[in-house]
C-alpha positions in Angstrom: 6.0 -42.3 -5.0 6.2 -42.7 -0.9 5.4 -39.4 -0.3 1.4 -38.6 1.1 -0.7 -36.8 -1.2 -3.8 -34.9 -0.5 -6.8 -34.7 -3.2 -9.3 -32.1 -2.6 -12.5 -32.7 -4.5 -16.2 -31.3 -4.4 -18.3 -31.5 -7.1 -16.8 -32.4 -10.3 -16.4 -36.3 -11.0 -14.9 -36.2 -14.2 -11.8 -34.0 -12.8 -11.7 -36.4 -10.1 -11.4 -39.0 -12.4 -8.7 -37.5 -14.5 -6.6 -36.9 -11.6 -7.0 -40.2 -9.8 -5.8 -41.7 -13.3 -2.9 -39.4 -13.0 -2.0 -40.6 -9.6 -2.6 -44.2 -10.3 -0.1 -44.3 -13.5 2.6 -42.4 -11.0 2.2 -45.2 -8.3 1.2 -43.2 -5.4 1.2 -45.3 -2.1 -0.1 -43.2 0.4 -3.6 -40.9 -0.8 -5.7 -38.9 1.5 -9.2 -37.7 -0.5 -11.4 -35.0 1.1 -14.9 -34.7 -0.5 -16.8 -31.5 0.1 -20.4 -32.1 0.9 -23.1 -31.1 -1.6 -24.6 -27.4 -1.0 -28.2 -27.4 0.4 -31.0 -28.4 -2.1 -28.5 -28.4 -4.8 -29.4 -31.5 -6.7 -26.6 -31.4 -9.2 -24.2 -31.1 -6.4 -25.8 -34.3 -4.6 -25.7 -36.5 -7.7 -22.0 -35.4 -8.3 -21.0 -36.1 -4.7 -22.5 -39.6 -5.1 -20.6 -40.4 -8.1 -17.4 -39.4 -6.5 -17.6 -41.5 -3.7 -18.3 -44.6 -6.1 -15.0 -43.6 -7.8 -13.0 -43.1 -4.6 -14.6 -46.2 -3.5 -13.5 -48.4 -6.5 -10.2 -47.4 -5.9 -7.9 -50.7 -5.4 -4.3 -49.5 -6.4 -3.2 -47.7 -3.6 -1.5 -49.2 -0.2 -2.8 -46.6 2.4 -6.1 -44.7 1.5 -7.9 -42.4 3.8 -11.1 -40.8 3.0 -13.1 -38.4 4.4 -16.6 -37.7 3.1 -18.5 -34.2 4.3 -22.2 -34.7 4.4 -22.5 -30.8 4.3 -20.6 -28.0 2.4 -18.0 -26.0 3.8 -17.5 -24.2 1.0 -14.2 -23.0 -0.8 -12.5 -21.7 2.0 -13.2 -24.0 4.9 -13.4 -27.0 2.8 -9.6 -26.9 1.5 -8.6 -25.6 4.9 -10.3 -28.3 6.8 -8.9 -31.0 4.0 -5.2 -30.0 4.5 -5.5 -29.8 8.6 -7.2 -33.3 8.5 -4.5 -34.8 6.6 -1.9 -33.1 8.6 -3.0 -34.8 12.0 -1.3 -37.9 10.4 1.8 -36.5 8.1 4.3 -34.4 8.6 4.3 -33.1 4.9 2.1 -33.2 2.3 1.7 -33.1 -1.6 -1.4 -31.2 -2.3 -3.9 -31.1 -5.4 -7.3 -29.9 -6.1 -9.3 -31.9 -8.5 -8.6 -29.4 -11.6 -4.8 -29.6 -11.0 -3.2 -32.5 -13.1 0.2 -33.5 -12.2 3.0 -34.9 -14.2 5.5 -37.6 -12.9 8.3 -34.7 -12.5 6.4 -32.8 -10.2 6.4 -35.5 -7.5 9.8 -35.9 -7.7 10.5 -32.1 -7.5 8.3 -32.0 -4.5 9.8 -35.2 -3.0 13.4 -33.8 -3.3 12.7 -30.1 -2.2 10.5 -31.2 0.9 13.4 -33.3 2.2 15.9 -30.4 1.2 14.2 -27.6 3.2 12.4 -29.4 5.6 14.3 -27.7 8.3 14.4 -24.2 6.8 12.3 -21.1 8.6 12.6 -19.4 5.3 10.4 -21.6 3.0 6.8 -21.9 3.3 5.7 -24.0 0.5 6.7 -25.5 -3.0 4.6 -24.4 -5.8 4.2 -26.8 -9.3 2.8 -24.0 -11.2 4.9 -22.0 -13.3 3.3 -18.8 -15.2 6.7 -17.0 -16.2 8.9 -19.7 -17.5 10.3 -17.3 -20.2 12.3 -15.2 -17.7 16.0 -15.1 -18.2 16.7 -16.2 -14.5 15.6 -19.8 -15.4 18.4 -20.1 -17.6 20.5 -19.9 -14.5 18.3 -22.0 -12.1 15.9 -25.0 -12.3 13.9 -23.4 -9.4 13.9 -20.1 -7.5 12.3 -18.6 -4.4 9.7 -15.9 -4.7 6.9 -14.1 -2.8 4.8 -15.1 -6.1 3.9 -18.7 -6.4 0.3 -20.4 -6.7 -1.2 -23.0 -4.7 -2.4 -24.8 -7.6 -0.5 -28.2 -7.3 1.9 -27.9 -4.1 3.6 -29.1 -1.3 4.4 -27.9 2.4 5.1 -29.1 5.7 2.7 -29.6 8.9 4.9 -27.4 10.6 4.2 -24.5 8.2 0.4 -25.0 8.2 0.0 -25.2 11.8 0.9 -21.7 12.4 -1.6 -20.7 10.0 -5.3 -20.8 11.5 -8.1 -19.3 9.0 -10.5 -19.0 12.0 -8.1 -16.4 13.6 -7.3 -14.5 10.2 -8.2 -11.4 11.9 -5.0 -11.6 13.7 -3.5 -9.7 10.6 -5.5 -6.8 11.1 -2.9 -5.3 13.4 -0.2 -5.9 11.1 -1.9 -3.6 8.5 -2.9 -1.2 11.0 0.8 -0.5 12.1 2.0 0.2 8.3 1.5 -3.2 6.5 4.2 -4.9 4.4 7.4 -2.7 4.4 10.4 -4.8 3.7 8.9 -8.1 2.5 8.9 -7.4 -1.3 11.9 -6.3 -3.8 10.4 -2.9 -4.2 8.6 -0.3 -2.6 5.9 -0.3 -5.2 5.0 -4.1 -4.5 4.5 -3.3 -1.0 2.2 -0.5 -1.7 0.3 -2.6 -4.0 0.1 -5.6 -1.5 -1.1 -3.2 1.1 -3.7 -1.5 -1.0 -5.0 -4.7 -2.1 -5.8 -5.9 1.2 -7.5 -2.9 1.9 -9.7 -3.1 -1.1 -11.0 -6.3 0.1 -11.9 -5.1 3.7 -13.6 -8.1 5.1 -11.2 -11.1 5.7 -13.5 -12.9 8.2 -16.3 -13.0 5.4 -13.7 -14.1 2.9 -13.1 -17.3 5.0 -16.4 -18.6 3.1 -14.9 -18.3 -0.2 -11.0 -18.5 -0.1 -8.3 -19.9 2.2 -5.1 -19.3 -0.3 -5.5 -15.6 -0.2 -5.3 -15.4 3.5 -2.7 -18.1 3.7 -0.6 -16.1 1.3 -0.9 -12.9 3.3 0.0 -14.6 6.5 3.3 -16.2 5.3 4.2 -12.7 3.5 3.6 -11.0 7.2 6.4 -13.4 8.4 8.5 -12.8 5.3 8.6 -16.7 4.5 9.2 -17.4 0.6 8.0 -20.2 -1.8 9.6 -22.2 -4.6 8.6 -22.4 -8.3 10.1 -24.5 -11.0 11.5 -23.1 -14.1 8.9 -25.3 -16.1 5.1 -25.5 -15.5 4.2 -29.2 -13.8 0.4 -28.9 -13.2 -1.9 -28.9 -16.0 -4.7 -26.9 -14.9 -8.1 -27.9 -16.0 -10.5 -25.9 -14.0 -13.0 -25.0 -16.8 -16.0 -25.0 -14.8 -16.6 -24.6 -11.3 -17.1 -22.2 -8.5 -14.2 -20.2 -9.5 -14.3 -20.9 -13.4 -12.4 -18.2 -15.4 -11.1 -18.1 -19.0 -7.8 -17.2 -19.0 -3.9 -17.9 -20.1 -4.0 -20.5 -17.3 -5.3 -23.4 -19.6 -2.8 -22.5 -22.2 0.4 -23.4 -20.1 1.6 -26.6 -21.2 3.5 -28.8 -18.7 7.0 -30.5 -19.1 7.2 -34.0 -18.5 11.2 -34.4 -18.5 11.8 -31.6 -16.0 14.8 -32.4 -13.7 16.6 -30.3 -11.0 20.7 -29.5 -11.9 21.1 -25.9 -11.4 20.0 -24.7 -7.8 20.1 -21.2 -6.2 22.7 -21.1 -3.3 20.8 -19.1 -1.0 17.4 -18.8 0.1 16.2 -15.3 -1.0 14.2 -13.6 -3.9 16.0 -12.2 -6.8 14.8 -8.7 -7.5 14.7 -8.7 -11.3 12.2 -11.7 -11.3 10.2 -10.4 -8.7 9.9 -6.9 -10.3 9.4 -8.4 -14.0 6.7 -10.8 -12.6 4.8 -7.8 -10.6 4.9 -5.7 -14.0 3.9 -8.5 -16.3 0.9 -10.3 -14.0 0.4 -7.5 -11.2 0.3 -4.2 -12.9 -2.7 -5.0 -14.4 -4.3 -1.7 -15.8 -3.5 2.1 -15.2 -7.2 2.4 -13.7 -6.7 -0.2 -11.2 -3.2 1.0 -10.4 -4.4 4.6 -9.6 -7.0 3.1 -7.6 -4.5 1.3 -5.8 -2.4 4.5 -5.1 -5.3 6.2 -4.0 -6.2 3.7 -1.5 -3.0 3.6 0.0 -2.6 7.4 0.5 -5.9 6.8 2.4 -4.5 4.2 4.1 -1.2 6.1 5.5 -3.5 9.1 6.2 -6.1 7.4 8.4 -3.7 5.2 10.1 -5.5 3.4 12.7 -8.8 3.5 11.1 -11.0 0.3 11.1 -10.1 -1.9 8.2 -13.0 -4.6 8.9 
């Protein structure tokens, strides 16, 4: 496997070891590992950080190993953002994993093929290995599709895409929403209304960089009409049972496919409205109460026009 892989880790040595075992079995040759530092005065983090460094320093099966160990904690926003930016100083494309995302071998073949195929496309922003709506009928026709809805839990992208995104200057998206926000980027008006109201509800994008990076990356990409790719079968096993953003939901039950192959490809880079709208109804239209709140906030958004959204 010749494509460069970036592994981002923090304070879970047991997870780090599991992912490294998978990378070793697959035969990764070019590996970047970024370890965020322990939180101040957190003895558990300090011990875990030392254990992770020992694990990484014992790696003897990678031809090209690059490490970046932080002494201070950057957090869930600046940490991954800094890790990806660091690795892209040396690579034109990356396959990116966090320590709770265990890849299948098929995931790497899938990413490698699509990184090459869509390298020169201005419409594709990244390639996701997670597929949570595998039962949708569209996957009887295609082995992967283009979508606005794709998680960054095991994914790949290009330097040219990442370099256009600056987490520190995330405030630049505020004028976009002040001028009306999402209009034509989604397959239906109701999805655009939801996306606009979701942003309005969050209100503090500058503070959020301390706690997340992916939300801002997805918003930034969608603003420019770029799409992601998802496979017909799930290729990443999510094991994040514990951690800063731990949750107990269906993501843990999703099984992976080891024998996935690409045979049936879409002929055009475009969203498939039936999939987008069915996905939205199943995963985004979460409850009547929340939806009413979103509608009311969108109405407020339209009435106040140029009010301060920060």
